[in-house]
C-alpha positions in Angstrom: 66.5 60.2 -25.6 68.5 58.3 -23.0 70.8 61.2 -22.4 67.9 63.4 -21.5 66.3 60.9 -19.1 69.2 60.8 -16.6 69.4 64.7 -16.1 65.6 64.9 -15.8 65.6 62.1 -13.2 68.4 63.9 -11.2 66.4 67.1 -11.2 63.3 65.3 -10.1 65.2 63.7 -7.2 66.8 67.0 -6.2 63.4 68.6 -5.9 62.3 65.9 -3.5 65.2 66.3 -1.1 64.6 67.7 2.4 66.9 70.2 4.2 67.7 67.7 6.9 66.3 66.3 10.2 66.1 69.7 11.8 63.9 71.1 9.0 60.6 72.6 10.4 57.5 71.0 9.2 54.3 73.1 9.1 51.8 71.1 11.1 49.1 73.7 11.0 47.9 75.9 13.8 49.4 75.4 17.2 48.6 76.4 20.8 50.9 77.3 23.8 51.3 75.8 27.3 52.7 78.0 30.0 53.9 76.1 33.1 55.0 77.5 36.4 56.9 75.1 38.6 56.5 76.0 42.2 57.8 72.5 43.2 61.3 72.1 44.6 62.0 69.4 42.1 62.6 69.6 38.3 59.8 68.2 36.1 59.4 66.6 32.8 56.3 67.9 30.9 54.3 65.7 28.5 51.1 66.1 26.5 48.9 63.2 25.3 46.4 63.7 22.5 45.3 62.2 19.2 46.7 58.8 20.4 50.2 60.0 21.0 52.3 61.0 24.0 54.8 63.8 23.3 57.6 65.0 25.6 57.5 68.8 25.6 60.6 69.3 27.8 62.1 69.8 31.2 61.3 72.5 33.7 63.6 73.3 36.5 62.4 74.0 40.1 61.0 77.4 40.6 61.0 78.3 36.9 58.4 79.2 34.3 58.5 78.1 30.6 56.2 78.3 27.6 56.0 75.3 25.3 54.5 75.2 21.8 52.0 72.4 21.4 52.4 70.6 18.0 49.8 71.4 15.4 49.3 67.6 14.8 47.4 67.5 18.1 44.6 69.7 16.6 43.5 67.7 13.6 39.8 68.5 13.3 39.9 71.6 15.6 39.7 71.7 19.5 40.7 68.5 21.3 41.0 67.1 24.8 44.6 67.0 25.9 46.1 65.3 29.0 49.1 67.2 30.5 51.4 65.2 32.7 54.2 66.5 34.9 56.7 63.9 36.2 59.3 64.7 38.9 62.9 64.1 38.1 65.0 62.4 40.7 62.1 61.3 42.9 59.3 58.8 42.9 56.7 61.3 43.8 53.3 61.1 42.1 52.7 62.2 38.5 50.6 65.3 38.3 47.9 65.2 35.6 45.5 67.7 34.2 43.0 67.4 31.3 42.1 70.4 29.3 40.1 71.1 26.1 42.4 73.1 23.9 41.8 74.8 20.5 44.4 76.1 18.1 45.6 79.5 19.3 44.8 78.9 22.9 47.2 79.6 25.8 46.9 77.0 28.6 48.4 77.9 31.9 49.3 75.3 34.5 50.9 75.7 37.9 52.8 72.8 39.5 52.3 73.2 43.3 54.9 72.5 45.9 54.1 69.1 47.2 56.2 69.2 50.3 
């Protein structure tokens, strides 16, 4: 009986293993954020919702990029999200915009040239 317990335990533990830190986790339906940076400075883009602030990424001056909003922001369906764009290398003001977003939505934001 003891000889069977160890192999069974090893099989059970192997089944619980993950594929590593880069493994994708299905968080449910997502939405997209398309940002156009017309500012002359690069920006860091953040989203706040469901009690968490998430860095989406960096956007160079004069560029456009589409970010995927994590599904964990949409627990219970549509939610109010706060988008924040912070300049890199300057103490200029932080640009903020609040939007109601549902899974599957495409939100479009334009960062104006502030100079």
